C-alpha positions in Angstrom: -0.1 -0.3 0.1 1.4 3.1 -0.7 1.8 5.4 2.2 -0.1 8.6 0.4 -2.7 6.8 -1.3 -5.0 4.0 -1.4 -4.0 0.4 -2.5 -3.5 0.4 -6.5 -3.9 -3.2 -8.0 -3.4 -4.4 -11.9 -5.2 -7.5 -12.6 -2.6 -8.2 -15.0 0.5 -8.4 -12.6 1.8 -11.6 -11.4 1.1 -10.9 -7.9 -2.6 -9.6 -8.1 -4.5 -12.9 -7.3 -2.6 -13.0 -3.7 -3.2 -8.9 -3.8 -6.5 -9.1 -3.9 -7.6 -11.9 -2.0 -5.6 -9.7 0.9 -8.1 -7.1 0.0 -11.0 -9.2 0.0 -10.2 -11.2 3.4 -9.0 -7.9 5.6 -10.9 -7.0 8.4 -12.0 -3.5 9.2 -14.3 -4.2 12.1 -13.2 -1.8 15.2 -10.3 -3.2 16.9 -10.5 -5.0 20.1 -12.7 -7.8 21.6 -15.8 -6.1 22.5 -17.8 -9.4 22.6 -16.6 -9.9 26.6 -17.5 -6.3 27.6 -20.9 -6.5 25.8 -21.8 -9.7 27.4 -21.4 -7.9 30.6 -23.4 -5.2 29.9 -26.4 -7.4 28.3 -25.9 -9.9 31.7 -26.4 -6.5 33.5 -29.5 -4.8 31.9 -31.0 -8.6 31.7 -30.7 -9.0 35.7 -30.8 -5.7 37.1 -33.1 -3.8 34.6 -33.8 -0.1 35.0 -31.0 0.3 37.4 -28.4 -0.9 35.0 -29.7 0.8 32.1 -29.5 4.2 34.0 -26.1 3.7 35.8 -24.8 3.1 31.9 -26.5 5.8 30.4 -25.1 8.1 32.8 -21.2 6.8 32.5 -21.5 6.7 28.7 -24.1 9.0 27.5 -23.1 11.6 30.5 -26.6 12.3 31.3 -29.4 11.1 33.9 -32.3 9.7 32.1 -34.2 9.1 35.4 -34.0 12.9 36.0 -34.4 13.9 32.5 -37.1 11.4 31.7 -36.8 8.2 29.6 -39.1 9.1 27.0 -39.0 11.9 24.7 -42.8 12.7 24.8 -44.9 13.1 21.5 -45.1 16.9 22.2 -41.5 17.1 22.1 -41.4 15.0 18.6 -44.1 17.2 17.2 -42.5 20.4 18.2 -39.4 19.5 16.6 -41.1 18.7 13.5 -43.1 21.9 13.3 -39.6 23.6 14.0 -37.8 22.1 10.9 -36.6 24.3 7.9 -39.3 24.1 5.2 -36.8 23.2 2.7 -35.7 20.2 5.1 -39.1 19.0 6.2 -40.2 19.0 2.8 -37.1 16.7 1.8 -37.7 14.4 4.6 -41.1 14.2 3.7 -40.3 13.3 -0.1 -38.1 10.7 1.2 -40.7 9.3 3.5 -43.2 9.1 0.8 -40.8 7.3 -1.9 -39.7 4.8 0.9 -43.0 4.1 1.9 -44.3 3.5 -2.0 -41.4 1.2 -2.4 -41.6 -0.9 0.5 -45.7 -1.3 0.2 -44.6 -3.3 -3.2 -42.7 -5.9 -0.7 -46.2 -6.6 1.4 -46.6 -10.5 0.7 -50.0 -12.1 -0.1 -50.8 -14.8 1.6 -51.8 -18.1 0.1 -55.0 -20.5 0.6 -55.3 -23.6 -2.1 -56.1 -27.1 -1.9 -54.5 -29.5 -4.1 -55.5 -32.9 -6.2 -55.9 -34.6 -2.9 -58.2 -32.6 -1.2 -55.7 -31.2 1.3 -55.9 -27.4 1.8 -52.8 -25.7 2.7 -51.5 -22.3 2.5 -49.8 -19.5 4.7 -50.7 -16.0 6.3 -48.3 -13.1 7.0 -48.6 -11.1 9.9 -46.6 -8.4 11.6 -44.6 -9.0 14.6 -46.6 -7.5 17.6 -43.4 -4.8 18.6 -40.4 -3.7 17.0 -37.3 -1.8 18.4 -35.5 0.6 16.3 -31.9 1.6 17.3 -30.9 5.0 15.6 -27.1 6.3 16.0 -26.3 9.5 17.9 -23.0 11.0 18.6 -20.7 11.0 15.2 -23.5 9.4 13.1 -26.9 11.1 13.7 -29.1 10.5 10.7 -32.6 11.2 10.2 -32.8 9.5 7.2 -31.5 6.0 9.1 -35.0 6.6 11.4 -37.1 6.6 7.7 -35.5 3.7 6.2 -36.0 1.5 9.4 -39.3 2.9 10.9 -41.1 2.8 7.7 -41.0 -0.6 6.4 -42.2 -1.8 10.2 -45.0 0.1 9.8 -45.7 -1.0 6.4 -45.6 -4.3 7.8 -48.4 -3.6 10.3 -46.0 -3.5 13.5 -48.8 -2.3 16.5 -45.8 -1.0 18.7 -42.7 0.6 17.6 -40.0 1.9 20.2 -36.7 3.6 19.2 -33.9 4.2 21.2 -31.2 6.5 20.4 -28.3 8.2 22.3 -28.3 11.4 23.6 -24.9 12.2 24.6 -25.0 15.1 27.6 -28.6 15.1 27.2 -28.6 16.7 23.7 -31.4 15.5 21.5 -30.9 15.9 17.5 -34.1 17.4 16.5 -34.1 16.6 12.9 -34.2 13.0 14.1 -37.3 13.5 16.6 -38.7 15.1 13.3 -37.8 12.2 11.3 -39.5 9.9 13.8 -42.6 11.8 14.0 -42.8 12.1 9.9 -42.4 8.1 10.0 -44.6 7.3 13.0 -42.7 5.8 15.9 -44.8 5.4 18.8 -42.2 5.6 21.5 -38.3 7.5 21.6 -36.1 6.6 24.5 -33.1 8.4 25.5 -30.7 5.4 25.5 -28.1 4.3 23.5 -25.3 1.3 22.9 -25.5 -2.4 23.7 -27.6 -1.5 27.1 -30.3 0.0 24.8 -30.3 -3.0 22.8 -30.3 -5.4 25.6 -33.3 -3.0 27.2 -35.5 -3.6 23.7 -34.5 -7.6 24.1 -35.4 -8.2 27.9 -36.9 -5.0 28.9 -36.0 -2.6 31.3 -38.0 -0.4 33.5 -40.5 1.8 31.4 -39.1 0.1 28.1 -41.1 -3.0 27.4 -39.8 -5.6 25.2 -40.1 -5.9 21.7 -40.1 -8.8 19.5 -37.4 -7.6 16.5 -34.9 -5.0 17.0 -33.0 -3.6 13.8 -31.0 -0.6 12.7 -27.4 0.1 12.2 -24.7 1.0 15.3 -21.3 0.9 16.3 -19.4 -2.2 17.4 -21.1 -2.9 20.6 -24.5 -2.5 19.1 -23.3 -4.8 16.3 -22.1 -7.2 18.9 -25.4 -6.4 21.2 -27.6 -7.8 18.4 -25.3 -10.4 17.6 -25.6 -12.1 21.3 -29.5 -11.5 21.7 -30.5 -13.1 18.4 -32.9 -16.1 19.3 -33.8 -13.4 22.4 -35.3 -11.0 19.7 -35.1 -11.3 15.8 -32.3 -8.6 14.0 -32.1 -7.5 10.8 -28.2 -8.0 10.5 -25.2 -7.5 12.1 -23.5 -4.5 10.1 -20.0 -3.5 9.7 -18.4 -0.8 8.4 -20.0 1.0 5.1 -18.4 0.2 2.0 -18.7 1.2 -2.0 -17.6 -0.4 -5.0 -17.8 1.8 -8.1 -17.2 -0.1 -11.8 -16.3 3.0 -14.2 -15.2 3.6 -17.6 -12.9 6.4 -18.5 -15.6 8.2 -20.4 -17.0 9.1 -16.9 -16.2 12.6 -15.2 -13.5 11.9 -12.5 -14.8 14.5 -10.2 -17.9 12.5 -10.3 -16.5 9.5 -9.6 -14.2 10.8 -6.8 -17.2 11.9 -4.9 -19.0 9.2 -5.1 -15.6 7.3 -3.3 -15.6 9.9 -0.5 -19.4 9.7 -0.1 -18.4 6.7 1.9 -15.2 7.3 3.0 -16.5 10.1 4.9 -18.7 7.9 7.0 -16.1 6.3 9.4 -12.3 5.8 9.2 -12.8 1.8 8.9 -15.3 2.7 5.8 -14.0 1.3 2.2 -14.3 2.6 -1.2 -12.9 0.6 -4.2 -12.9 1.6 -8.2 -12.6 -0.7 -10.8 -11.6 0.5 -14.3 -10.0 -0.2 -17.5 -8.6 3.0 -18.3 -5.1 3.6 -16.3 -5.2 7.6 -17.2 -8.9 7.5 -15.7 -7.7 5.9 -12.5 -4.8 8.5 -12.2 -7.2 11.3 -12.6 -9.4 10.0 -9.9 -7.1 9.6 -7.6 -6.1 13.3 -8.4 -10.0 14.5 -7.9 -9.8 12.6 -4.5 -7.2 14.6 -3.2 -8.3 17.7 -4.3 -11.7 17.3 -2.6 -10.2 15.9 0.6 -8.2 19.5 0.4 -11.8 21.2 1.0 -14.2 18.6 2.3 -15.2 19.2 6.0 -14.9 15.1 6.8 -11.6 15.2 5.4 -9.9 13.7 8.3 -12.3 11.0 8.6 -12.7 10.7 4.7 -8.8 10.8 4.3 -8.2 7.9 6.7 -11.0 5.6 5.1 -9.4 6.3 1.9 -5.8 6.0 2.6 -6.2 2.9 4.9 -8.9 0.9 3.4 -9.3 2.3 -0.5 -8.3 0.8 -3.5 -7.9 1.5 -7.2 -7.9 -1.8 -9.3 -6.8 -1.7 -13.1 -8.7 -4.4 -15.1 -8.1 -5.0 -18.9 -12.0 -4.9 -19.3 -15.0 -3.9 -17.4 -16.5 -7.3 -17.7 -13.5 -8.9 -16.0 -14.5 -6.5 -12.6 -17.7 -8.5 -12.2 -16.4 -11.6 -10.7 -14.0 -9.6 -8.3 -17.0 -7.8 -7.6 -18.9 -10.8 -6.7 -16.3 -11.9 -4.2 -15.9 -8.7 -2.3 -20.0 -8.6 -2.4 -20.3 -5.3 -1.4 -22.9 -3.3 0.2 -23.2 -0.3 -2.6 -22.2 -1.0 -6.2 -22.3 1.5 -8.7 -21.9 0.6 -12.1 -21.1 3.9 -13.6 -21.2 3.2 -17.6 -23.6 4.2 -20.4 -25.2 0.8 -20.4 -25.1 -0.9 -17.3 -27.6 -3.6 -17.9 -25.1 -6.3 -19.5 -23.0 -5.9 -16.4 -25.8 -5.6 -14.1 -26.9 -9.0 -15.2 -23.5 -10.6 -14.3 -23.9 -9.3 -10.9 -24.4 -12.0 -8.3 -23.6 -10.7 -4.6 -24.3 -7.1 -3.8 -26.4 -5.3 -1.2 -27.7 -2.8 -3.7 -26.9 -1.7 -7.4 -26.8 1.9 -8.8 -27.2 1.9 -12.7 -25.7 4.4 -14.8 -23.6 7.4 -14.9 -26.3 9.5 -13.3 -27.1 7.1 -10.4 -24.8 8.3 -7.3 -25.1 5.8 -4.0 -25.8 8.8 -2.2 -29.2 9.2 -3.7 -30.2 6.0 -2.9 -29.0 6.9 0.9 -31.9 9.4 1.0 -34.6 9.6 -1.7 -34.3 6.9 -4.2 -36.8 4.0 -2.2 -35.2 1.2 -1.8 -33.9 0.6 1.6 -30.5 1.7 2.8 -29.9 -0.3 5.4 -28.0 -3.2 3.4 -25.4 -6.3 4.5 -21.7 -5.2 4.7 -18.5 -7.3 5.0 -18.8 -9.4 2.3 -22.6 -10.3 3.8 -24.4 -9.6 0.5 -23.3 -13.3 -0.3 -26.1 -14.7 1.9 -28.1 -11.6 3.1 -30.5 -8.5 1.9 -31.2 -5.1 2.7 -33.7 -4.1 5.4 -37.4 -4.9 4.3 -41.0 -5.7 5.4 -40.1 -9.3 5.7 -37.8 -8.4 8.4 -40.7 -7.1 10.7 -43.0 -10.2 9.6 -43.5 -14.0 10.1 -45.3 -16.7 8.2 -47.6 -18.8 9.6 -48.1 -22.1 7.9 -51.8 -24.2 7.7 -53.3 -27.3 6.9 -56.7 -28.8 6.5 -57.7 -32.3 5.9 -61.3 -33.6 5.6 -61.5 -37.8 6.2 -61.1 -38.2 2.1 -58.2 -36.1 2.2 -56.5 -37.8 5.6 -57.6 -41.1 3.5 -55.5 -40.5 0.3 -52.4 -39.4 2.4 -52.3 -40.4 6.0 -51.0 -44.2 4.9 -47.9 -42.5 3.8 -47.6 -40.4 7.1 -48.0 -43.7 9.1 -45.1 -45.5 6.8 -42.9 -43.0 7.7 -43.3 -42.3 11.6 -42.7 -45.8 11.7 -39.6 -46.0 9.9 -38.5 -43.4 12.1 -39.2 -45.4 15.0 -41.7 -42.9 16.5 -45.4 -44.9 17.3 -46.9 -42.3 18.8 -47.0 -40.2 15.4 -48.1 -43.1 13.7 -50.6 -43.7 15.8 -51.9 -40.3 16.0 -52.6 -40.3 12.0 -53.3 -44.5 12.0 -56.3 -43.9 14.7 -58.0 -41.8 12.5 -57.9 -43.7 9.9 -59.4 -46.8 11.7 -56.8 -48.9 11.9 
């Protein structure tokens, strides 16, 4: 890796395979083993409830939730919405409408059919009773995350939507509160960190337990969700953000530089990777990144991310980039070419794909419609972005009359006896008159 810039690789070089393997396998999660600390926090909240939650909030967020009040009242959320700058409110409402319209099309249909044997079968979908939304505070206080997490839950029919968000020093982000009001959040609690996830899972003081916990957070939040899966459902275990851009030399290098920095500015552990078939264009993008970093307000974070985790990969042809992209299974993938469809048809693993030169990933973060809560760390190989289905569960059903049982019951008896389960066999056989 160059000391003053990102990793530069050429797929035609002899050592490329080993170097690319190292890029794919590099760990970008926060240093240190947080598992032990999170396990202690989770057990403390489980065993001591409100007292433990209050202690951790005083320690980490530097305010007393007992004195300030655990819940941020609806009147305060309504006031935050009313006090928004009109242009910002209009932008949030546009985003909410587009997110809602996209996710309403994800609602699954119930099924009910009767087969040739006369057996009625099917499935019905219902929303969970309660869901918890984690919304980051501090470095990352994003109203867009409120919309992306809350609206699919409401579309799914979740009856109770409880949001937790850290308020360092007792300071509440008014735009986050306004977004919660727009999205229809029912409760907002002044707690964050692993302790907040534990409170949602087990219940603590005034916070009643939920069935599903979703939302991004730091390493402690992600680890808490991992440890509490099974007590509650979760959306995913999220890691540092990432973007891969596949671009040809016909692009404006400044546009592509801006796209790469859009993720680099999230966190020092974020990752931005460019694939291109044009060496001169690669150099032009690198130079454009440096120019933008000179004036970017988030330059310190973005520069660390770009230098430590970024990469520019030169390929002989853009088609050659697709197998490499699939190995990375990126959270975000931009196909910045005039006709992206042939490349898109070959993509197997990506959280979300942005097609063409005029579809920057940042549009998807806010107003595109599809969800921006996406699998990271190569998890797009087996996972999908947040959807309405994360807040629903499917219940199957069967209904047999005597003729239907006579048609398929004997086979069930045979299988039960073959498995050495005579009571199973008897429960069917007795109805068949055996």
